[in-house]
N, C-alpha and C positions, 0 to 999 in steps of 0.2 A: 185668423181671428178677425171678426168684424169690429166695427167701432163700438167701444164701450166694454168689451169683454175684459180687457186688462184691468180697467178700473174696478169692475165688480169682483174680479179675482183678488185684487188688493184689498177691497173692502172685507171680503169673507175671511181672508187670512188675518187681517188686522183684528177683526171681530173675534176670531178664534183665539188670538193671543190675549186680547183683553179679557175674554171670559175665562181663559185659563188662569190668568193672573188674579182674577177676582172670584175664582171658584169657591174658595174657603169663605169669603165674605158673603157671597150669595147663599151658601149653605147655612151660615150663621143666621142670616135673616130668615131663612126658611125654617130653621129649627124652632123659631119662636112661634110661628103661626101656621106651619105646614108640615111636610114630611121630612124635612132636613136633607133634601136631595136635589134641590134646584141647581146649585152650583155644580155638583158632580154630573148631573144630567146634561146641563148646557155645555159643559166642558167636553163630555164624551161625544155629544152630537156634533159640535163644531170641529173637534179633532177628526171625526169621520168625514166631515166636509173637506177638511184639509187633505185627507187621504184621497178624496175624489179629485180635488184640484191637481194633486201630484200625478195621478194616474190617467187623467182623461183630457182629451182635446175637445174644445167646445166650438161649435160653429157660430154661435151667437150668444148675446147676453141672456136672452130669454131661455135658451137651452141650458146654459150654466145655472141660472137661478132656479129653474124648475127642478133640475136634478139635485141641486142643493136642498131644496124644499123637501123632495122625496126622501133624501138621506136623513133629514131631521125628523121627519115623521117616523121613520123606521128605527132610529138610533136613540132618540131622546125619550126618556121615560116620563110618566105622569102626564099632566095636561099640556105641558109646555111643548112637547114634540108636535102634536097635531096643530097647536096654535101657531107656533113659529114656522112649522113646515108649510101650513096653509098660507101664511103671510108671504113666504118666498115664492110659493107656487103661483099665487095670484099676482104678485108683484112682477114676476118674470113674464107671465102671460100677457100682462098689460103693456110690457115693453116690446113685444114682438114687432119687428119691422120698424121701430121708431128710433129716431136719432135721440141722443142723450141731451136733452135740454131741461131747464128748470120746470117747464110746463109738463113735459112728458114724464119726468120723474115724479112730479106731484101727482099726476093721474095714477101712476103705478103705486105710489105710497097709499093713496086712497083705496085702490083696489085691494092691496094687501091687507090693510086694516079692516076693510069690509069683510074679507075672508075670516079674519080673527073674530069679528063680531058675530058672523054667521055660525061659527063653531062654538064660541064661548058664551054668547047671549048676554054679555056684560053691558052695563051702562056706566056712564060717568059717575064716580062716587062709590062704586062697588068695591073699591080697593083691589084693583087688578091691574094688569099691564095696560089696559085701555086708559087708565088715568094718566099714563105718560104719553100714549099714542095720540089721544084726542087734542091736548094742547099743542103737541108737536105739529100735527097737521094744520091746526089753525095758524100757528106761527109761520110755518112754511108757506102756506097760501098767502098770508098777508105780506110776507117778504117778496114773493114772486109778483104779487099785484103791484108792489111799489117799484118793480123793476130790478130786483136783486138778482145777482148772478147765483149760480148753483151753490158755490161755497158759502155765500152769505145766507142763503135760504136754509141750507142744511145746518149751519151754525145756529141760526135762530130756532130751528126745530129741536136741536139738541139741548139748547138752553131751556126751552119751554118744557121739554120732557123731564129735565132735572127738577124743575119747579113742581111739575105734576107728581113726580116720584116722591119728593119731600112732602107734598100735600097729602100723601096716603097715610102718613104716620098717625094722625089723630082719628082716621076713619075707622068705622066698624065694618068689617068685611061682610059682604052680602053674597059672595060667590066663592066657589071652590072650597078646598080643605079648610082655609082660614075661617070661613063662615061658621064652621062648627063651634068655634070658640066664642061666638057672640061678642059681647062687650069686651072680653079679654083680648080680642084682636086689636083693639085700639092701643095706640102707643108704639106700634111696630111698623117699620117701613116695608112696603110690599116688595117681595123679591122679583116678581115679574115686571113691575114698573121699573125696578132697578136694572134688570138685564135689558129691557127695552131701551133705556137711556144709554147703556153702554154700546148697544148696537148703533144707535143714532149718532153718538159721539164718534164712533169709528167711521160712520158714513161721512161725517163732516171733515174728518181727517184725510180720507182717501178718495172719495168720489170726484171732488172738484178737479 
């Protein structure tokens, strides 16, 4: 195993545990404005990733993350599979050959989120997972610019994601299944922004 692989294995395992613990909550959120399957889909996808981790030896962090992304694309239903799968594919590709530093991880996070945007076409305020990703990236970049270490920067990103998640509650959805509800989508927390926050909180716990 090369530098960084163990850290990313820990991140993916921790994320899978967090999503499993919160599966019912995510589905409850999705039942209000979606298809009531986000929790089950995310849990199934990340349990498949755990199976991959149990059965496979990885040569590098980018190899691990790209295979995890491909697993999510194939195992997670709805829009979340392609979006999160693309995130991890782009994230892993951006880390190829790089040492794990706050700067390189930031570039990889940006690459992953750019992949999400390319697939989902969402903008800030559309009531999607991007409403958590966008402030998280801004907070991460600001922390790194101030000289923060990896743990501090990821902690700042997770805190900003949580604020972005909470800020989706009053929004009217403009993308995805929730957009069909129009004004009735207001007053509900976006499940995608919620799962994004869980993933970033896990990163802050495990990657430093």
